[in-house]
C-alpha positions as CSV (number, residue, x, y, z in Angstrom):
1,X,121.8,75.7,80.2
2,X,125.2,76.2,78.8
3,X,125.5,77.3,74.9
4,X,129.0,77.5,73.2
5,X,130.9,79.8,75.5
6,X,127.8,81.3,77.7
7,X,125.3,79.9,80.1
8,X,121.5,81.2,80.5
9,X,120.6,82.1,84.0
10,X,117.0,82.6,85.2
11,X,117.3,86.1,87.6
12,X,114.0,86.1,89.7
13,X,115.5,88.4,92.6
14,X,117.7,91.2,92.7
15,X,119.7,90.0,89.8
16,X,116.6,91.2,87.6
17,X,118.2,94.6,88.0
18,X,120.6,94.9,85.0
19,X,122.8,97.0,86.9
20,X,123.2,94.7,89.9
21,X,123.6,91.6,87.8
22,X,126.4,93.6,85.1
23,X,128.1,94.7,88.2
24,X,128.9,91.0,88.9
25,X,128.9,89.6,85.6
26,X,129.7,92.4,83.2
27,X,128.8,90.4,80.0
28,X,125.2,89.7,81.0
29,X,122.6,90.5,78.3
30,X,118.9,90.2,79.2
31,X,117.3,87.9,76.5
32,X,113.7,88.5,77.8
33,X,111.2,87.7,80.5
34,X,110.3,84.3,81.5
35,X,107.7,82.3,83.5
36,X,108.5,79.3,85.9
37,X,105.4,77.8,86.1
38,X,104.4,75.6,89.2
39,X,106.6,77.5,91.3
40,X,106.1,80.6,94.0
41,X,108.3,83.2,95.1
42,X,109.7,83.2,98.7
43,X,111.7,85.5,100.6
44,X,113.2,83.0,103.3
45,X,116.8,82.3,101.8
46,X,119.1,83.0,104.7
47,X,121.3,85.9,103.5
48,X,124.7,86.5,104.9
49,X,123.5,89.8,106.2
50,X,120.8,88.4,108.3
51,X,117.9,89.1,105.9
52,X,115.7,87.3,103.6
53,X,116.6,86.7,100.1
54,X,114.5,85.3,97.1
55,X,114.0,81.6,96.4
56,X,111.7,79.8,94.2
57,X,110.0,76.9,95.8
58,X,107.9,74.3,93.9
59,X,103.9,74.6,94.5
60,X,101.3,72.4,94.8
61,X,99.1,74.7,92.7
62,X,99.8,74.5,89.0
63,X,98.6,78.0,88.8
64,X,101.3,79.5,90.8
65,X,104.2,81.0,88.7
66,X,107.5,83.1,89.6
67,X,108.3,85.6,86.5
68,X,111.9,86.8,86.1
69,X,114.7,87.6,83.3
70,X,116.6,85.2,81.4
71,X,120.3,86.2,80.9
72,X,122.7,85.3,78.7
73,X,126.4,85.4,80.7
74,X,129.8,84.5,79.5
75,X,130.8,81.1,80.8
76,X,134.1,82.5,82.1
77,X,132.1,84.7,84.6
78,X,130.0,82.0,86.2
79,X,132.5,81.8,89.2
80,X,132.0,85.3,90.0
81,X,128.3,84.9,89.9
82,X,128.5,81.6,91.9
83,X,130.7,83.4,94.3
84,X,128.2,86.4,94.6
85,X,125.4,84.0,95.1
86,X,126.8,82.0,97.8
87,X,127.0,78.5,95.8
88,X,127.4,75.8,98.1
89,X,126.8,78.2,100.9
90,X,122.9,78.7,100.9
91,X,122.1,78.4,97.3
92,X,122.5,75.3,95.0
93,X,122.2,75.8,91.0
94,X,119.4,73.9,89.3
95,X,118.5,73.7,85.6
96,X,114.7,74.8,85.2
97,X,112.2,74.8,82.2
98,X,110.9,78.3,81.7
99,X,108.4,79.4,79.4
100,X,109.5,82.6,77.2
101,X,107.2,83.8,74.8
102,X,105.3,80.6,74.5
103,X,108.3,78.5,73.8
104,X,110.2,76.1,76.7
105,X,113.9,77.4,77.1
106,X,116.1,75.6,79.9
107,X,118.2,77.7,82.0
108,X,119.5,77.6,85.4
109,X,118.8,79.3,88.5
110,X,120.2,79.5,92.2
111,X,117.8,77.7,94.6
112,X,117.9,78.1,98.2
113,X,119.3,75.5,100.7
114,X,119.4,77.3,103.8
115,X,115.7,78.9,104.7
116,X,114.4,80.4,107.6
117,X,110.5,81.4,106.9
118,X,110.8,84.6,109.8
119,X,113.1,86.4,107.7
120,X,112.3,89.5,105.9
121,X,114.2,91.2,103.0
122,X,116.0,94.7,103.6
123,X,114.2,97.6,102.0
124,X,117.1,97.9,99.5
125,X,116.9,94.5,98.5
126,X,113.3,94.5,98.1
127,X,114.2,97.8,95.9
128,X,116.3,96.1,93.6
129,X,113.8,93.3,92.9
130,X,111.2,95.7,92.4
131,X,113.3,97.9,90.0
132,X,114.4,94.7,88.1
133,X,110.8,93.6,87.7
134,X,109.7,97.3,86.4
135,X,113.1,97.4,84.3
136,X,112.1,94.3,82.1
137,X,108.2,94.9,82.2
138,X,107.2,91.8,84.1
139,X,103.1,91.6,84.3
140,X,101.9,94.4,86.5
141,X,99.9,92.1,88.7
142,X,103.1,90.5,89.6
143,X,104.9,93.8,90.1
144,X,102.1,94.9,92.2
145,X,102.5,92.0,94.6
146,X,106.2,92.7,94.8
147,X,105.4,95.9,96.1
148,X,103.3,94.5,99.1
149,X,106.3,92.5,100.2
150,X,107.0,93.8,103.7
151,X,110.7,94.8,104.0
152,X,112.7,96.2,107.1
153,X,115.4,98.9,107.1
154,X,119.2,97.5,106.8
155,X,120.8,98.6,110.3
156,X,124.1,99.0,108.1
157,X,123.5,102.2,106.5
158,X,126.8,101.6,104.5
159,X,125.7,98.4,103.0
160,X,122.3,100.0,102.3
161,X,124.5,102.8,100.3
162,X,126.5,100.3,98.4
163,X,123.5,98.4,97.2
164,X,121.4,101.5,96.2
165,X,124.0,102.4,93.7
166,X,122.4,99.7,91.4
167,X,118.9,101.1,91.6
168,X,117.8,102.9,88.3
169,X,115.9,105.4,90.2
170,X,115.6,106.7,94.0
171,X,113.6,104.1,96.1
172,X,114.5,104.6,99.5
């Protein structure tokens, strides 16, 4: 999970967007797409803003998988990402074995500890997830499934504007 003065992070939600992740950890360098087998993507992590955020959940169906991006990040920036993700306040950090180009790679990922199945993501959050998936060329069927997720408008227009700045193109 850590190598020299770097760590490997599996981004599967809004942090797939390079702009979003580099705003949090400027050294973040995408190493490539990765697949977490035996898991599914959920949108039930309780966000500090009252919306649903992404989570990875183990699945009984071995055919389920979550796609994302592995980033190499300077170890000195890990506290910045921990703070942004809410480590210890909604997310834990877990080491996972991922499939990258047919090889197994170990990387860390944030996994939700506080969930509510009734939550929905805000539209800008979903746009960041889809934008990151498009940016890195995740499989077309996976991206199509992301686009079918129901999102709701953020009642705070200022928060929406702050987060939209990381989109590579206009979605909202």
